[in-house]
C-alpha positions, 0 to 999 in steps of 0.5 A, spaced: 500 500 500 505 504 501 509 503 495 503 504 491 501 510 494 508 513 493 508 511 485 501 515 485 503 521 489 511 521 490 510 528 493 506 526 499 511 526 505 506 522 510 507 516 505 515 517 505 515 516 513 510 510 513 515 507 508 520 508 513 516 506 519 514 499 515 521 497 512 526 492 515 532 495 511 536 501 515 538 504 508 531 504 506 529 507 512 534 512 513 532 514 505 525 514 506 525 519 513 530 524 509 526 524 503 520 525 507 524 531 511 526 534 504 519 535 502 517 538 509 522 540 514 518 540 520 515 533 520 517 532 528 515 524 527 520 524 521 526 527 525 524 522 531 525 516 527 531 518 523 534 520 530 532 513 532 535 510 526 542 514 527 542 512 534 541 504 533 547 505 527 551 508 532 552 514 527 553 520 532 557 524 527 551 524 522 546 525 528 550 531 531 551 534 524 544 535 522 542 539 529 
């Protein structure tokens, strides 16, 4: 459902965040959250999930450079 929504409406930031939440692959999760943030920088949910992904990857250097 999420991929079909992205095919029809690729500019919908909520679909990108949903894809990031449902994915099991860290690279896809990171990409989806970043793409959602590119479309709307003020998405608190996307920032929180992206921080969670960075924390699990222990990528503190990247997470510090965002702030």
